[in-house]
CHARMM internal coordinates of N, CA and C (Angstrom, degrees):
IC EDIT
DIST 1 N 1 CA 1.4555
DIST 1 CA 1 C 1.5304
ANGL 1 N 1 CA 1 C 108.41
DIST 1 C 2 N 1.3033
ANGL 1 CA 1 C 2 N 115.42
DIHE 1 N 1 CA 1 C 2 N 137.35
DIST 2 N 2 CA 1.4632
ANGL 1 C 2 N 2 CA 120.54
DIHE 1 CA 1 C 2 N 2 CA 178.96
DIST 2 CA 2 C 1.5239
ANGL 2 N 2 CA 2 C 110.25
DIHE 1 C 2 N 2 CA 2 C -78.43
DIST 2 C 3 N 1.3211
ANGL 2 CA 2 C 3 N 114.96
DIHE 2 N 2 CA 2 C 3 N 150.74
DIST 3 N 3 CA 1.4657
ANGL 2 C 3 N 3 CA 120.63
DIHE 2 CA 2 C 3 N 3 CA 178.50
DIST 3 CA 3 C 1.5189
ANGL 3 N 3 CA 3 C 110.68
DIHE 2 C 3 N 3 CA 3 C -58.64
DIST 3 C 4 N 1.3272
ANGL 3 CA 3 C 4 N 117.08
DIHE 3 N 3 CA 3 C 4 N -39.17
DIST 4 N 4 CA 1.4669
ANGL 3 C 4 N 4 CA 120.33
DIHE 3 CA 3 C 4 N 4 CA -179.12
DIST 4 CA 4 C 1.5275
ANGL 4 N 4 CA 4 C 111.47
DIHE 3 C 4 N 4 CA 4 C -60.92
DIST 4 C 5 N 1.3384
ANGL 4 CA 4 C 5 N 117.35
DIHE 4 N 4 CA 4 C 5 N -32.36
DIST 5 N 5 CA 1.4678
ANGL 4 C 5 N 5 CA 120.93
DIHE 4 CA 4 C 5 N 5 CA 178.53
DIST 5 CA 5 C 1.5287
ANGL 5 N 5 CA 5 C 111.50
DIHE 4 C 5 N 5 CA 5 C -69.00
DIST 5 C 6 N 1.3313
ANGL 5 CA 5 C 6 N 116.36
DIHE 5 N 5 CA 5 C 6 N -35.14
DIST 6 N 6 CA 1.4651
ANGL 5 C 6 N 6 CA 120.33
DIHE 5 CA 5 C 6 N 6 CA 179.27
DIST 6 CA 6 C 1.5273
ANGL 6 N 6 CA 6 C 112.50
DIHE 5 C 6 N 6 CA 6 C -64.71
DIST 6 C 7 N 1.3303
ANGL 6 CA 6 C 7 N 115.82
DIHE 6 N 6 CA 6 C 7 N -31.68
DIST 7 N 7 CA 1.4610
ANGL 6 C 7 N 7 CA 120.26
DIHE 6 CA 6 C 7 N 7 CA -175.69
DIST 7 CA 7 C 1.5301
ANGL 7 N 7 CA 7 C 113.33
DIHE 6 C 7 N 7 CA 7 C -101.99
DIST 7 C 8 N 1.3267
ANGL 7 CA 7 C 8 N 117.11
DIHE 7 N 7 CA 7 C 8 N 3.26
DIST 8 N 8 CA 1.4643
ANGL 7 C 8 N 8 CA 121.16
DIHE 7 CA 7 C 8 N 8 CA 179.71
DIST 8 CA 8 C 1.5257
ANGL 8 N 8 CA 8 C 109.61
DIHE 7 C 8 N 8 CA 8 C -59.08
DIST 8 C 9 N 1.3136
ANGL 8 CA 8 C 9 N 116.35
DIHE 8 N 8 CA 8 C 9 N 131.28
DIST 9 N 9 CA 1.4595
ANGL 8 C 9 N 9 CA 121.61
DIHE 8 CA 8 C 9 N 9 CA 179.35
DIST 9 CA 9 C 1.5208
ANGL 9 N 9 CA 9 C 114.12
DIHE 8 C 9 N 9 CA 9 C 90.91
DIST 9 C 10 N 1.3298
ANGL 9 CA 9 C 10 N 116.62
DIHE 9 N 9 CA 9 C 10 N -13.85
DIST 10 N 10 CA 1.4725
ANGL 9 C 10 N 10 CA 120.23
DIHE 9 CA 9 C 10 N 10 CA 177.19
DIST 10 CA 10 C 1.5246
ANGL 10 N 10 CA 10 C 108.27
DIHE 9 C 10 N 10 CA 10 C -83.77
DIST 10 C 11 N 1.3017
ANGL 10 CA 10 C 11 N 116.98
DIHE 10 N 10 CA 10 C 11 N 136.52
DIST 11 N 11 CA 1.4606
ANGL 10 C 11 N 11 CA 120.75
DIHE 10 CA 10 C 11 N 11 CA -176.75
DIST 11 CA 11 C 1.5266
ANGL 11 N 11 CA 11 C 111.70
DIHE 10 C 11 N 11 CA 11 C -98.81
DIST 11 C 12 N 1.3292
ANGL 11 CA 11 C 12 N 114.26
DIHE 11 N 11 CA 11 C 12 N 141.14
DIST 12 N 12 CA 1.4581
ANGL 11 C 12 N 12 CA 123.05
DIHE 11 CA 11 C 12 N 12 CA 174.11
DIST 12 CA 12 C 1.5237
ANGL 12 N 12 CA 12 C 105.82
DIHE 11 C 12 N 12 CA 12 C -121.46
DIST 12 C 13 N 1.3211
ANGL 12 CA 12 C 13 N 117.58
DIHE 12 N 12 CA 12 C 13 N 129.28
DIST 13 N 13 CA 1.4611
ANGL 12 C 13 N 13 CA 121.27
DIHE 12 CA 12 C 13 N 13 CA 179.52
DIST 13 CA 13 C 1.5228
ANGL 13 N 13 CA 13 C 109.78
DIHE 12 C 13 N 13 CA 13 C -88.21
DIST 13 C 14 N 1.3372
ANGL 13 CA 13 C 14 N 115.68
DIHE 13 N 13 CA 13 C 14 N 119.89
DIST 14 N 14 CA 1.4632
ANGL 13 C 14 N 14 CA 122.30
DIHE 13 CA 13 C 14 N 14 CA -179.27
DIST 14 CA 14 C 1.5269
ANGL 14 N 14 CA 14 C 108.27
DIHE 13 C 14 N 14 CA 14 C -108.53
DIST 14 C 15 N 1.3491
ANGL 14 CA 14 C 15 N 118.00
DIHE 14 N 14 CA 14 C 15 N 120.19
DIST 15 N 15 CA 1.4639
ANGL 14 C 15 N 15 CA 119.89
DIHE 14 CA 14 C 15 N 15 CA -179.99
DIST 15 CA 15 C 1.5318
ANGL 15 N 15 CA 15 C 111.93
DIHE 14 C 15 N 15 CA 15 C -74.01
DIST 15 C 16 N 1.3083
ANGL 15 CA 15 C 16 N 115.38
DIHE 15 N 15 CA 15 C 16 N 138.53
DIST 16 N 16 CA 1.4638
ANGL 15 C 16 N 16 CA 122.07
DIHE 15 CA 15 C 16 N 16 CA 177.86
DIST 16 CA 16 C 1.5342
ANGL 16 N 16 CA 16 C 108.93
DIHE 15 C 16 N 16 CA 16 C -78.00
DIST 16 C 17 N 1.3318
ANGL 16 CA 16 C 17 N 117.67
DIHE 16 N 16 CA 16 C 17 N 132.36
DIST 17 N 17 CA 1.4653
ANGL 16 C 17 N 17 CA 119.66
DIHE 16 CA 16 C 17 N 17 CA 179.17
DIST 17 CA 17 C 1.5365
ANGL 17 N 17 CA 17 C 113.06
DIHE 16 C 17 N 17 CA 17 C -69.83
DIST 17 C 18 N 1.3316
ANGL 17 CA 17 C 18 N 117.07
DIHE 17 N 17 CA 17 C 18 N -18.26
DIST 18 N 18 CA 1.4671
ANGL 17 C 18 N 18 CA 120.25
DIHE 17 CA 17 C 18 N 18 CA -178.46
DIST 18 CA 18 C 1.5286
ANGL 18 N 18 CA 18 C 111.84
DIHE 17 C 18 N 18 CA 18 C -89.03
DIST 18 C 19 N 1.3374
ANGL 18 CA 18 C 19 N 117.33
DIHE 18 N 18 CA 18 C 19 N -54.98
DIST 19 N 19 CA 1.4681
ANGL 18 C 19 N 19 CA 120.22
DIHE 18 CA 18 C 19 N 19 CA -174.65
DIST 19 CA 19 C 1.5291
ANGL 19 N 19 CA 19 C 113.37
DIHE 18 C 19 N 19 CA 19 C -102.28
DIST 19 C 20 N 1.3467
ANGL 19 CA 19 C 20 N 117.27
DIHE 19 N 19 CA 19 C 20 N -15.92
DIST 20 N 20 CA 1.4613
ANGL 19 C 20 N 20 CA 121.10
DIHE 19 CA 19 C 20 N 20 CA 178.43
DIST 20 CA 20 C 1.5198
ANGL 20 N 20 CA 20 C 115.23
DIHE 19 C 20 N 20 CA 20 C 83.59
DIST 20 C 21 N 1.3237
ANGL 20 CA 20 C 21 N 117.53
DIHE 20 N 20 CA 20 C 21 N -8.71
DIST 21 N 21 CA 1.4661
ANGL 20 C 21 N 21 CA 119.69
DIHE 20 CA 20 C 21 N 21 CA 178.82
DIST 21 CA 21 C 1.5235
ANGL 21 N 21 CA 21 C 109.75
DIHE 20 C 21 N 21 CA 21 C -75.69
DIST 21 C 22 N 1.3304
ANGL 21 CA 21 C 22 N 115.81
DIHE 21 N 21 CA 21 C 22 N 154.70
DIST 22 N 22 CA 1.4623
ANGL 21 C 22 N 22 CA 120.81
DIHE 21 CA 21 C 22 N 22 CA -174.97
DIST 22 CA 22 C 1.5237
ANGL 22 N 22 CA 22 C 111.65
DIHE 21 C 22 N 22 CA 22 C -98.03
DIST 22 C 23 N 1.3248
ANGL 22 CA 22 C 23 N 114.95
DIHE 22 N 22 CA 22 C 23 N 126.29
DIST 23 N 23 CA 1.4555
ANGL 22 C 23 N 23 CA 122.10
DIHE 22 CA 22 C 23 N 23 CA 177.34
DIST 23 CA 23 C 1.5219
ANGL 23 N 23 CA 23 C 109.00
DIHE 22 C 23 N 23 CA 23 C -99.12
DIST 23 C 24 N 1.3367
ANGL 23 CA 23 C 24 N 118.38
DIHE 23 N 23 CA 23 C 24 N 124.89
DIST 24 N 24 CA 1.4685
ANGL 23 C 24 N 24 CA 119.96
DIHE 23 CA 23 C 24 N 24 CA 177.73
DIST 24 CA 24 C 1.5316
ANGL 24 N 24 CA 24 C 110.74
DIHE 23 C 24 N 24 CA 24 C -73.33
DIST 24 C 25 N 1.3270
ANGL 24 CA 24 C 25 N 115.62
DIHE 24 N 24 CA 24 C 25 N 132.54
DIST 25 N 25 CA 1.4619
ANGL 24 C 25 N 25 CA 122.21
DIHE 24 CA 24 C 25 N 25 CA -179.19
DIST 25 CA 25 C 1.5269
ANGL 25 N 25 CA 25 C 107.74
DIHE 24 C 25 N 25 CA 25 C -128.10
DIST 25 C 26 N 1.3216
ANGL 25 CA 25 C 26 N 117.43
DIHE 25 N 25 CA 25 C 26 N 140.12
DIST 26 N 26 CA 1.4602
ANGL 25 C 26 N 26 CA 121.87
DIHE 25 CA 25 C 26 N 26 CA 178.42
DIST 26 CA 26 C 1.5329
ANGL 26 N 26 CA 26 C 109.23
DIHE 25 C 26 N 26 CA 26 C -67.35
DIST 26 C 27 N 1.3240
ANGL 26 CA 26 C 27 N 116.71
DIHE 26 N 26 CA 26 C 27 N 123.93
DIST 27 N 27 CA 1.4662
ANGL 26 C 27 N 27 CA 122.03
DIHE 26 CA 26 C 27 N 27 CA -177.15
DIST 27 CA 27 C 1.5263
ANGL 27 N 27 CA 27 C 111.56
DIHE 26 C 27 N 27 CA 27 C -63.83
DIST 27 C 28 N 1.3262
ANGL 27 CA 27 C 28 N 117.54
DIHE 27 N 27 CA 27 C 28 N -37.27
DIST 28 N 28 CA 1.4611
ANGL 27 C 28 N 28 CA 120.93
DIHE 27 CA 27 C 28 N 28 CA 177.82
DIST 28 CA 28 C 1.5156
ANGL 28 N 28 CA 28 C 111.51
DIHE 27 C 28 N 28 CA 28 C -62.02
DIST 28 C 29 N 1.3235
ANGL 28 CA 28 C 29 N 116.20
DIHE 28 N 28 CA 28 C 29 N -43.11
DIST 29 N 29 CA 1.4668
ANGL 28 C 29 N 29 CA 121.22
DIHE 28 CA 28 C 29 N 29 CA 177.45
DIST 29 CA 29 C 1.5205
ANGL 29 N 29 CA 29 C 109.93
DIHE 28 C 29 N 29 CA 29 C -63.21
DIST 29 C 30 N 1.3236
ANGL 29 CA 29 C 30 N 116.81
DIHE 29 N 29 CA 29 C 30 N -43.70
DIST 30 N 30 CA 1.4618
ANGL 29 C 30 N 30 CA 121.86
DIHE 29 CA 29 C 30 N 30 CA -178.46
DIST 30 CA 30 C 1.5276
ANGL 30 N 30 CA 30 C 110.70
DIHE 29 C 30 N 30 CA 30 C -59.98
DIST 30 C 31 N 1.3281
ANGL 30 CA 30 C 31 N 116.93
DIHE 30 N 30 CA 30 C 31 N -39.84
DIST 31 N 31 CA 1.4653
ANGL 30 C 31 N 31 CA 121.02
DIHE 30 CA 30 C 31 N 31 CA 179.82
DIST 31 CA 31 C 1.5281
ANGL 31 N 31 CA 31 C 112.69
DIHE 30 C 31 N 31 CA 31 C -68.91
DIST 31 C 32 N 1.3153
ANGL 31 CA 31 C 32 N 117.47
DIHE 31 N 31 CA 31 C 32 N -24.90
DIST 32 N 32 CA 1.4638
ANGL 31 C 32 N 32 CA 121.20
DIHE 31 CA 31 C 32 N 32 CA 179.71
DIST 32 CA 32 C 1.5265
ANGL 32 N 32 CA 32 C 112.70
DIHE 31 C 32 N 32 CA 32 C -80.70
DIST 32 C 33 N 1.3203
ANGL 32 CA 32 C 33 N 117.19
DIHE 32 N 32 CA 32 C 33 N -14.93
DIST 33 N 33 CA 1.4547
ANGL 32 C 33 N 33 CA 121.04
DIHE 32 CA 32 C 33 N 33 CA -178.38
DIST 33 CA 33 C 1.5238
ANGL 33 N 33 CA 33 C 110.41
DIHE 32 C 33 N 33 CA 33 C -74.26
DIST 33 C 34 N 1.3119
ANGL 33 CA 33 C 34 N 115.76
DIHE 33 N 33 CA 33 C 34 N 164.33
DIST 34 N 34 CA 1.4616
ANGL 33 C 34 N 34 CA 120.61
DIHE 33 CA 33 C 34 N 34 CA 176.15
DIST 34 CA 34 C 1.5194
ANGL 34 N 34 CA 34 C 109.92
DIHE 33 C 34 N 34 CA 34 C -70.40
DIST 34 C 35 N 1.3063
ANGL 34 CA 34 C 35 N 116.99
DIHE 34 N 34 CA 34 C 35 N -152.82
DIST 35 N 35 CA 1.4636
ANGL 34 C 35 N 35 CA 120.37
DIHE 34 CA 34 C 35 N 35 CA -178.57
DIST 35 CA 35 C 1.5273
ANGL 35 N 35 CA 35 C 112.09
DIHE 34 C 35 N 35 CA 35 C -71.22
DIST 35 C 36 N 1.3347
ANGL 35 CA 35 C 36 N 116.21
DIHE 35 N 35 CA 35 C 36 N -16.71
DIST 36 N 36 CA 1.4659
ANGL 35 C 36 N 36 CA 121.29
DIHE 35 CA 35 C 36 N 36 CA 178.56
DIST 36 CA 36 C 1.5274
ANGL 36 N 36 CA 36 C 108.93
DIHE 35 C 36 N 36 CA 36 C -132.68
DIST 36 C 37 N 1.3318
ANGL 36 CA 36 C 37 N 116.04
DIHE 36 N 36 CA 36 C 37 N 131.22
DIST 37 N 37 CA 1.4678
ANGL 36 C 37 N 37 CA 121.30
DIHE 36 CA 36 C 37 N 37 CA 176.73
DIST 37 CA 37 C 1.5247
ANGL 37 N 37 CA 37 C 108.97
DIHE 36 C 37 N 37 CA 37 C -108.65
DIST 37 C 38 N 1.3063
ANGL 37 CA 37 C 38 N 116.24
DIHE 37 N 37 CA 37 C 38 N 138.79
DIST 38 N 38 CA 1.4692
ANGL 37 C 38 N 38 CA 122.20
DIHE 37 CA 37 C 38 N 38 CA 176.90
DIST 38 CA 38 C 1.5251
ANGL 38 N 38 CA 38 C 108.01
DIHE 37 C 38 N 38 CA 38 C -91.24
DIST 38 C 39 N 1.3321
ANGL 38 CA 38 C 39 N 116.16
DIHE 38 N 38 CA 38 C 39 N 122.77
DIST 39 N 39 CA 1.4655
ANGL 38 C 39 N 39 CA 122.46
DIHE 38 CA 38 C 39 N 39 CA -178.29
DIST 39 CA 39 C 1.5259
ANGL 39 N 39 CA 39 C 108.76
DIHE 38 C 39 N 39 CA 39 C -120.74
DIST 39 C 40 N 1.3354
ANGL 39 CA 39 C 40 N 116.17
DIHE 39 N 39 CA 39 C 40 N 146.71
DIST 40 N 40 CA 1.4658
ANGL 39 C 40 N 40 CA 121.62
DIHE 39 CA 39 C 40 N 40 CA 173.88
DIST 40 CA 40 C 1.5193
ANGL 40 N 40 CA 40 C 106.87
DIHE 39 C 40 N 40 CA 40 C -117.71
DIST 40 C 41 N 1.3280
ANGL 40 CA 40 C 41 N 116.64
DIHE 40 N 40 CA 40 C 41 N 123.44
DIST 41 N 41 CA 1.4586
ANGL 40 C 41 N 41 CA 121.25
DIHE 40 CA 40 C 41 N 41 CA 179.05
DIST 41 CA 41 C 1.5254
ANGL 41 N 41 CA 41 C 109.06
DIHE 40 C 41 N 41 CA 41 C -64.41
DIST 41 C 42 N 1.3290
ANGL 41 CA 41 C 42 N 115.87
DIHE 41 N 41 CA 41 C 42 N 128.42
DIST 42 N 42 CA 1.4678
ANGL 41 C 42 N 42 CA 119.22
DIHE 41 CA 41 C 42 N 42 CA -178.75
DIST 42 CA 42 C 1.5228
ANGL 42 N 42 CA 42 C 111.98
DIHE 41 C 42 N 42 CA 42 C -78.04
DIST 42 C 43 N 1.3267
ANGL 42 CA 42 C 43 N 116.99
DIHE 42 N 42 CA 42 C 43 N -7.19
DIST 43 N 43 CA 1.4627
ANGL 42 C 43 N 43 CA 120.68
DIHE 42 CA 42 C 43 N 43 CA -179.21
DIST 43 CA 43 C 1.5282
ANGL 43 N 43 CA 43 C 112.52
DIHE 42 C 43 N 43 CA 43 C -98.53
DIST 43 C 44 N 1.3427
ANGL 43 CA 43 C 44 N 117.32
DIHE 43 N 43 CA 43 C 44 N -51.46
DIST 44 N 44 CA 1.4650
ANGL 43 C 44 N 44 CA 119.52
DIHE 43 CA 43 C 44 N 44 CA -176.14
DIST 44 CA 44 C 1.5262
ANGL 44 N 44 CA 44 C 113.11
DIHE 43 C 44 N 44 CA 44 C -108.20
DIST 44 C 45 N 1.3502
ANGL 44 CA 44 C 45 N 117.19
DIHE 44 N 44 CA 44 C 45 N -8.56
DIST 45 N 45 CA 1.4583
ANGL 44 C 45 N 45 CA 120.86
DIHE 44 CA 44 C 45 N 45 CA 177.89
DIST 45 CA 45 C 1.5215
ANGL 45 N 45 CA 45 C 114.84
DIHE 44 C 45 N 45 CA 45 C 83.19
DIST 45 C 46 N 1.3186
ANGL 45 CA 45 C 46 N 117.72
DIHE 45 N 45 CA 45 C 46 N 3.26
DIST 46 N 46 CA 1.4682
ANGL 45 C 46 N 46 CA 121.82
DIHE 45 CA 45 C 46 N 46 CA 179.76
DIST 46 CA 46 C 1.5337
ANGL 46 N 46 CA 46 C 110.31
DIHE 45 C 46 N 46 CA 46 C -64.62
DIST 46 C 47 N 1.3312
ANGL 46 CA 46 C 47 N 116.09
DIHE 46 N 46 CA 46 C 47 N 133.17
DIST 47 N 47 CA 1.4603
ANGL 46 C 47 N 47 CA 121.50
DIHE 46 CA 46 C 47 N 47 CA 172.22
DIST 47 CA 47 C 1.5194
ANGL 47 N 47 CA 47 C 107.39
DIHE 46 C 47 N 47 CA 47 C -91.97
DIST 47 C 48 N 1.3422
ANGL 47 CA 47 C 48 N 117.09
DIHE 47 N 47 CA 47 C 48 N 131.95
DIST 48 N 48 CA 1.4640
ANGL 47 C 48 N 48 CA 119.57
DIHE 47 CA 47 C 48 N 48 CA 179.13
DIST 48 CA 48 C 1.5225
ANGL 48 N 48 CA 48 C 110.36
DIHE 47 C 48 N 48 CA 48 C -148.77
DIST 48 C 49 N 1.3166
ANGL 48 CA 48 C 49 N 115.24
DIHE 48 N 48 CA 48 C 49 N 160.04
DIST 49 N 49 CA 1.4598
ANGL 48 C 49 N 49 CA 122.31
DIHE 48 CA 48 C 49 N 49 CA -179.10
DIST 49 CA 49 C 1.5206
ANGL 49 N 49 CA 49 C 110.13
DIHE 48 C 49 N 49 CA 49 C -99.55
DIST 49 C 50 N 1.3290
ANGL 49 CA 49 C 50 N 115.72
DIHE 49 N 49 CA 49 C 50 N 144.91
DIST 50 N 50 CA 1.4593
ANGL 49 C 50 N 50 CA 122.03
DIHE 49 CA 49 C 50 N 50 CA 177.35
DIST 50 CA 50 C 1.5276
ANGL 50 N 50 CA 50 C 108.09
DIHE 49 C 50 N 50 CA 50 C -124.54
DIST 50 C 51 N 1.3236
ANGL 50 CA 50 C 51 N 116.42
DIHE 50 N 50 CA 50 C 51 N 127.84
DIST 51 N 51 CA 1.4622
ANGL 50 C 51 N 51 CA 121.83
DIHE 50 CA 50 C 51 N 51 CA 175.45
DIST 51 CA 51 C 1.5299
ANGL 51 N 51 CA 51 C 107.23
DIHE 50 C 51 N 51 CA 51 C -74.70
DIST 51 C 52 N 1.3113
ANGL 51 CA 51 C 52 N 117.37
DIHE 51 N 51 CA 51 C 52 N 118.20
DIST 52 N 52 CA 1.4686
ANGL 51 C 52 N 52 CA 121.59
DIHE 51 CA 51 C 52 N 52 CA -175.20
DIST 52 CA 52 C 1.5271
ANGL 52 N 52 CA 52 C 113.65
DIHE 51 C 52 N 52 CA 52 C -91.89
DIST 52 C 53 N 1.3153
ANGL 52 CA 52 C 53 N 118.02
DIHE 52 N 52 CA 52 C 53 N -6.10
DIST 53 N 53 CA 1.4710
ANGL 52 C 53 N 53 CA 120.61
DIHE 52 CA 52 C 53 N 53 CA -172.26
DIST 53 CA 53 C 1.5270
ANGL 53 N 53 CA 53 C 113.39
DIHE 52 C 53 N 53 CA 53 C -60.86
DIST 53 C 54 N 1.3142
ANGL 53 CA 53 C 54 N 118.66
DIHE 53 N 53 CA 53 C 54 N -43.70
DIST 54 N 54 CA 1.4677
ANGL 53 C 54 N 54 CA 120.81
DIHE 53 CA 53 C 54 N 54 CA -178.67
DIST 54 CA 54 C 1.5315
ANGL 54 N 54 CA 54 C 110.85
DIHE 53 C 54 N 54 CA 54 C -67.73
DIST 54 C 55 N 1.3260
ANGL 54 CA 54 C 55 N 116.50
DIHE 54 N 54 CA 54 C 55 N -39.63
DIST 55 N 55 CA 1.4621
ANGL 54 C 55 N 55 CA 120.67
DIHE 54 CA 54 C 55 N 55 CA 177.90
DIST 55 CA 55 C 1.5280
ANGL 55 N 55 CA 55 C 110.43
DIHE 54 C 55 N 55 CA 55 C -62.46
DIST 55 C 56 N 1.3313
ANGL 55 CA 55 C 56 N 116.44
DIHE 55 N 55 CA 55 C 56 N -43.67
DIST 56 N 56 CA 1.4636
ANGL 55 C 56 N 56 CA 120.92
DIHE 55 CA 55 C 56 N 56 CA 179.29
DIST 56 CA 56 C 1.5240
ANGL 56 N 56 CA 56 C 111.21
DIHE 55 C 56 N 56 CA 56 C -63.69
DIST 56 C 57 N 1.3278
ANGL 56 CA 56 C 57 N 117.36
DIHE 56 N 56 CA 56 C 57 N -42.64
DIST 57 N 57 CA 1.4699
ANGL 56 C 57 N 57 CA 121.07
DIHE 56 CA 56 C 57 N 57 CA 178.40
DIST 57 CA 57 C 1.5281
ANGL 57 N 57 CA 57 C 110.85
DIHE 56 C 57 N 57 CA 57 C -61.51
DIST 57 C 58 N 1.3200
ANGL 57 CA 57 C 58 N 116.60
DIHE 57 N 57 CA 57 C 58 N -43.10
DIST 58 N 58 CA 1.4686
ANGL 57 C 58 N 58 CA 120.94
DIHE 57 CA 57 C 58 N 58 CA -178.91
DIST 58 CA 58 C 1.5212
ANGL 58 N 58 CA 58 C 111.82
DIHE 57 C 58 N 58 CA 58 C -64.22
DIST 58 C 59 N 1.3242
ANGL 58 CA 58 C 59 N 117.24
DIHE 58 N 58 CA 58 C 59 N -42.06
DIST 59 N 59 CA 1.4620
ANGL 58 C 59 N 59 CA 119.53
DIHE 58 CA 58 C 59 N 59 CA -179.27
DIST 59 CA 59 C 1.5262
ANGL 59 N 59 CA 59 C 111.00
DIHE 58 C 59 N 59 CA 59 C -69.41
DIST 59 C 60 N 1.3238
ANGL 59 CA 59 C 60 N 117.53
DIHE 59 N 59 CA 59 C 60 N -38.73
DIST 60 N 60 CA 1.4693
ANGL 59 C 60 N 60 CA 120.46
DIHE 59 CA 59 C 60 N 60 CA 177.89
DIST 60 CA 60 C 1.5258
ANGL 60 N 60 CA 60 C 110.67
DIHE 59 C 60 N 60 CA 60 C -64.16
DIST 60 C 61 N 1.3258
ANGL 60 CA 60 C 61 N 116.66
DIHE 60 N 60 CA 60 C 61 N -39.55
DIST 61 N 61 CA 1.4647
ANGL 60 C 61 N 61 CA 121.14
DIHE 60 CA 60 C 61 N 61 CA 178.40
DIST 61 CA 61 C 1.5327
ANGL 61 N 61 CA 61 C 110.18
DIHE 60 C 61 N 61 CA 61 C -63.70
DIST 61 C 62 N 1.3247
ANGL 61 CA 61 C 62 N 116.73
DIHE 61 N 61 CA 61 C 62 N -41.60
DIST 62 N 62 CA 1.4680
ANGL 61 C 62 N 62 CA 121.10
DIHE 61 CA 61 C 62 N 62 CA 178.90
DIST 62 CA 62 C 1.5282
ANGL 62 N 62 CA 62 C 110.76
DIHE 61 C 62 N 62 CA 62 C -64.05
DIST 62 C 63 N 1.3221
ANGL 62 CA 62 C 63 N 117.27
DIHE 62 N 62 CA 62 C 63 N -42.24
DIST 63 N 63 CA 1.4665
ANGL 62 C 63 N 63 CA 121.68
DIHE 62 CA 62 C 63 N 63 CA 179.25
DIST 63 CA 63 C 1.5320
ANGL 63 N 63 CA 63 C 110.23
DIHE 62 C 63 N 63 CA 63 C -62.79
DIST 63 C 64 N 1.3264
ANGL 63 CA 63 C 64 N 117.29
DIHE 63 N 63 CA 63 C 64 N -43.22
DIST 64 N 64 CA 1.4733
ANGL 63 C 64 N 64 CA 120.70
DIHE 63 CA 63 C 64 N 64 CA 178.81
DIST 64 CA 64 C 1.5278
ANGL 64 N 64 CA 64 C 110.66
DIHE 63 C 64 N 64 CA 64 C -61.55
DIST 64 C 65 N 1.3283
ANGL 64 CA 64 C 65 N 116.70
DIHE 64 N 64 CA 64 C 65 N -40.69
DIST 65 N 65 CA 1.4599
ANGL 64 C 65 N 65 CA 120.60
DIHE 64 CA 64 C 65 N 65 CA 178.32
DIST 65 CA 65 C 1.5183
ANGL 65 N 65 CA 65 C 112.28
DIHE 64 C 65 N 65 CA 65 C -63.26
DIST 65 C 66 N 1.3134
ANGL 65 CA 65 C 66 N 116.39
DIHE 65 N 65 CA 65 C 66 N -40.27
DIST 66 N 66 CA 1.4662
ANGL 65 C 66 N 66 CA 121.12
DIHE 65 CA 65 C 66 N 66 CA 178.81
DIST 66 CA 66 C 1.5293
ANGL 66 N 66 CA 66 C 110.29
DIHE 65 C 66 N 66 CA 66 C -66.88
DIST 66 C 67 N 1.3247
ANGL 66 CA 66 C 67 N 116.67
DIHE 66 N 66 CA 66 C 67 N -42.05
DIST 67 N 67 CA 1.4690
ANGL 66 C 67 N 67 CA 120.34
DIHE 66 CA 66 C 67 N 67 CA 179.28
DIST 67 CA 67 C 1.5261
ANGL 67 N 67 CA 67 C 111.14
DIHE 66 C 67 N 67 CA 67 C -61.19
DIST 67 C 68 N 1.3319
ANGL 67 CA 67 C 68 N 117.61
DIHE 67 N 67 CA 67 C 68 N -38.83
DIST 68 N 68 CA 1.4672
ANGL 67 C 68 N 68 CA 121.66
DIHE 67 CA 67 C 68 N 68 CA 179.23
DIST 68 CA 68 C 1.5263
ANGL 68 N 68 CA 68 C 111.22
DIHE 67 C 68 N 68 CA 68 C -62.51
DIST 68 C 69 N 1.3211
ANGL 68 CA 68 C 69 N 117.02
DIHE 68 N 68 CA 68 C 69 N -34.85
DIST 69 N 69 CA 1.4625
ANGL 68 C 69 N 69 CA 121.06
DIHE 68 CA 68 C 69 N 69 CA -179.35
DIST 69 CA 69 C 1.5268
ANGL 69 N 69 CA 69 C 112.08
DIHE 68 C 69 N 69 CA 69 C -66.07
DIST 69 C 70 N 1.3210
ANGL 69 CA 69 C 70 N 117.58
DIHE 69 N 69 CA 69 C 70 N -25.76
DIST 70 N 70 CA 1.4621
ANGL 69 C 70 N 70 CA 121.15
DIHE 69 CA 69 C 70 N 70 CA -175.59
DIST 70 CA 70 C 1.5243
ANGL 70 N 70 CA 70 C 113.88
DIHE 69 C 70 N 70 CA 70 C -105.24
DIST 70 C 71 N 1.3313
ANGL 70 CA 70 C 71 N 117.24
DIHE 70 N 70 CA 70 C 71 N 15.18
DIST 71 N 71 CA 1.4742
ANGL 70 C 71 N 71 CA 120.45
DIHE 70 CA 70 C 71 N 71 CA 177.42
DIST 71 CA 71 C 1.4933
ANGL 71 N 71 CA 71 C 110.21
DIHE 70 C 71 N 71 CA 71 C -85.72
END
COOR INIT
IC SEED 1 N 1 CA 1 C
IC BUILD
């Protein structure tokens, strides 16, 4: 199973650089994106890029920790 499938349907709040309000984004979708995800603020309509590398590293680290618990 892919990591993106495990997080499908889970929401991550991404703050807009223009208005500061948080737009909910599907975590599974975010993990499927390349190193940069294109987001549109649902409040002000601003299009902005999000660096996904740190989010991907954090989720992979969490998965490894969970796998260790079940060995």
